[in-house]
C-alpha positions as CSV (number, residue, x, y, z in Angstrom):
1,M,0.0,0.0,0.0
2,R,2.8,2.5,0.7
3,P,3.9,2.9,-3.0
4,L,0.3,3.6,-3.8
5,L,0.0,6.1,-1.0
6,G,3.2,7.7,-2.2
7,L,1.9,8.0,-5.7
8,A,-1.4,9.5,-4.4
9,W,0.6,12.2,-2.5
10,A,2.7,12.9,-5.6
11,V,-0.4,13.3,-7.7
12,L,-2.0,15.5,-5.1
13,L,1.0,17.7,-4.9
14,G,1.3,17.9,-8.6
15,L,-2.3,18.9,-9.1
16,A,-2.1,21.5,-6.3
17,L,0.9,23.1,-7.7
18,A,-0.6,23.1,-11.2
19,L,-3.6,25.1,-10.1
20,S,-4.0,28.8,-9.8
21,P,-4.8,30.2,-6.4
22,Q,-8.3,29.2,-5.8
23,G,-9.5,32.4,-4.2
24,G,-7.9,34.8,-6.7
25,L,-5.2,37.3,-5.9
26,Q,-5.2,40.9,-4.7
27,G,-2.3,43.3,-4.8
28,P,0.6,43.8,-5.0
29,L,1.1,45.2,-1.5
30,Q,4.3,46.3,0.1
31,V,5.8,44.3,3.0
32,V,6.4,46.8,5.8
33,R,8.0,44.4,8.2
34,V,8.1,40.7,9.3
35,V,6.7,40.3,12.8
36,D,7.7,36.6,13.2
37,G,7.9,33.4,11.2
38,D,4.2,33.4,10.4
39,T,3.0,37.0,10.6
40,V,3.9,40.1,8.6
41,E,2.7,43.7,8.3
42,L,1.5,45.0,4.9
43,A,1.1,48.6,3.8
44,G,-2.5,49.7,4.0
45,V,-3.6,46.4,5.6
46,G,-1.8,46.0,8.9
47,A,-1.0,42.6,10.5
48,V,-1.4,39.5,8.3
49,R,-1.3,36.0,9.8
50,L,-0.3,33.4,7.3
51,I,-3.0,30.7,7.0
52,G,-2.2,27.0,7.6
53,I,1.2,27.3,9.2
54,D,2.6,27.9,12.6
55,A,6.2,29.0,13.4
56,P,7.9,28.9,16.8
57,E,7.4,32.0,19.0
58,S,10.2,34.5,18.5
59,G,9.7,36.3,21.8
60,Y,8.8,35.3,25.4
61,N,5.0,35.3,26.2
62,R,2.5,33.0,27.8
63,R,2.5,30.7,24.8
64,T,6.3,30.3,24.6
65,S,7.6,26.9,25.7
66,G,11.1,28.0,26.5
67,P,14.4,29.5,25.3
68,E,14.9,26.9,22.6
69,E,11.6,27.8,21.0
70,V,12.6,31.5,21.0
71,R,15.9,30.7,19.4
72,L,14.2,28.7,16.6
73,G,11.5,31.4,16.3
74,L,14.1,34.0,15.7
75,E,15.6,31.8,12.9
76,A,12.1,31.4,11.4
77,K,11.7,35.1,11.5
78,A,15.1,35.6,9.9
79,F,14.1,33.2,7.1
80,L,10.9,35.0,6.3
81,T,12.6,38.4,6.5
82,R,15.2,37.3,3.9
83,L,12.3,36.0,1.7
84,L,10.1,39.2,2.0
85,Q,12.3,42.2,2.9
86,G,11.7,45.0,0.5
87,K,9.3,42.9,-1.5
88,R,5.7,43.3,-2.6
89,V,3.3,40.4,-2.3
90,W,-0.1,39.3,-3.5
91,V,-2.8,38.2,-1.2
92,E,-5.4,35.4,-1.3
93,L,-8.1,35.1,1.3
94,D,-10.0,32.1,2.5
95,V,-13.4,31.6,4.1
96,Q,-12.6,33.3,7.4
97,E,-10.8,36.6,6.7
98,R,-9.8,37.7,10.3
99,D,-8.8,36.0,13.5
100,R,-9.8,36.9,17.0
101,Y,-6.9,39.4,17.2
102,R,-8.4,41.1,14.1
103,R,-5.4,40.1,12.0
104,V,-6.1,39.4,8.3
105,L,-5.8,35.7,7.5
106,A,-4.2,35.1,4.1
107,Y,-2.0,33.2,1.8
108,L,0.8,35.4,0.4
109,Y,2.4,35.1,-3.0
110,L,5.7,36.4,-4.4
111,E,5.9,36.9,-8.2
112,D,8.5,34.6,-9.6
113,P,8.9,33.5,-13.3
114,K,10.0,30.1,-12.0
115,G,7.2,29.8,-9.4
116,D,4.9,26.8,-9.1
117,W,1.7,28.8,-9.1
118,T,0.0,30.5,-12.0
119,Y,-2.5,33.4,-12.0
120,G,-3.3,34.9,-15.4
121,A,0.0,35.3,-17.3
122,R,2.1,35.5,-14.1
123,R,3.8,32.9,-12.0
124,F,4.2,32.9,-8.2
125,R,5.7,31.2,-5.2
126,Q,3.3,30.8,-2.2
127,V,5.0,32.2,0.9
128,N,3.1,30.0,3.3
129,L,4.3,26.9,1.5
130,E,7.9,28.1,1.2
131,V,8.2,28.5,5.0
132,V,6.9,25.0,5.6
133,R,9.2,23.6,2.9
134,A,12.2,25.3,4.5
135,G,11.3,23.6,7.8
136,W,10.6,26.8,9.7
137,A,6.9,26.2,10.3
138,E,4.6,23.3,11.0
139,P,1.2,22.7,9.4
140,Y,-1.5,24.4,11.5
141,T,-5.0,24.1,10.2
142,V,-8.0,25.8,11.7
143,P,-11.3,25.2,9.8
144,P,-12.9,26.7,7.8
145,N,-9.6,27.8,6.3
146,V,-8.5,24.4,5.0
147,R,-7.8,25.2,1.3
148,Y,-4.2,24.0,1.1
149,A,-3.9,21.9,4.3
150,D,-2.9,18.7,2.6
151,L,-0.2,20.5,0.6
152,Y,1.4,21.8,3.8
153,L,1.3,18.4,5.5
154,Q,3.1,16.9,2.5
155,A,5.7,19.7,2.5
156,A,6.3,19.3,6.2
157,R,6.9,15.5,5.7
158,E,9.5,16.3,3.0
159,A,11.2,19.0,5.2
160,R,11.4,16.6,8.1
161,A,12.8,13.8,5.9
162,V,15.7,16.0,4.8
163,G,16.2,17.7,8.2
164,A,15.4,21.2,7.0
165,G,15.0,24.1,9.4
166,F,14.1,23.1,12.9
167,Y,13.8,19.5,11.9
168,A,17.6,19.4,11.8
169,A,17.4,18.9,15.6
170,G,15.3,15.8,15.0
171,K,12.0,17.3,16.1
172,A,9.7,20.3,15.6
173,A,10.0,23.2,18.0
174,T,6.8,22.3,19.8
175,L,3.7,20.1,19.3
176,R,1.6,22.5,21.4
177,E,-0.2,23.9,18.4
178,G,-0.6,20.4,17.0
179,V,-2.6,19.3,20.0
180,R,-4.8,22.4,19.8
181,L,-5.3,21.7,16.1
182,A,-6.6,18.3,16.8
183,Q,-9.0,19.6,19.4
184,E,-10.3,22.4,17.1
185,V,-10.7,20.1,14.1
186,L,-12.7,17.6,16.2
187,A,-14.9,20.3,17.7
188,S,-15.6,21.8,14.3
189,G,-17.2,18.7,12.8
190,E,-15.4,19.7,9.6
191,A,-12.4,17.4,9.8
192,Y,-12.3,16.4,6.1
193,G,-9.8,13.7,7.2
194,L,-7.3,16.3,8.3
195,L,-7.1,15.0,11.8
196,E,-6.1,11.5,10.7
197,R,-3.5,12.9,8.3
198,Y,-2.1,15.3,10.9
199,V,-1.7,12.5,13.4
200,A,0.1,10.4,10.8
201,F,2.4,13.3,10.2
202,L,3.3,13.6,13.9
203,R,4.0,9.9,14.1
204,G,6.3,10.0,11.1
């Protein structure tokens, strides 16, 4: 069965990357600053939380697990800063457009002629996916914003397999958000099989 499952994932990944952004794109908008590995500030918009991913905390607060998480969080922030500093991005929204902190929830795209994503005559890289691919964020899915959840799970598996980012230490920074994810998906009644796939990801 494993070869068939591997083929299914490969087909899924290929189809996802061949598709245009499903919600359409708005922009471009200037990146003002990178807040941390999964949050940025855009001109005229304010704080934007990247949908579907969760990077380690880059500062001490009630959610921080300890100094190791902060160290990894600063590295995640540095990666996203290198990717976005001085750049303009395009924005794709999902079903829920803001979180409880009133941050815009979005998928961000960088225009790149070699990018995997197409929209009109342009090609793009999706920022959310790039952070997971680099191993600096875990999949973090909160319904109803589940558009690319399977894509992030597969990217995280690949990042872990090659020891990218915080997986170089042999583990993710924290499973705290993963536990909350499972609880939220179960409570939502909109699992779409995501819980089972996420548990499989955690187990390796």
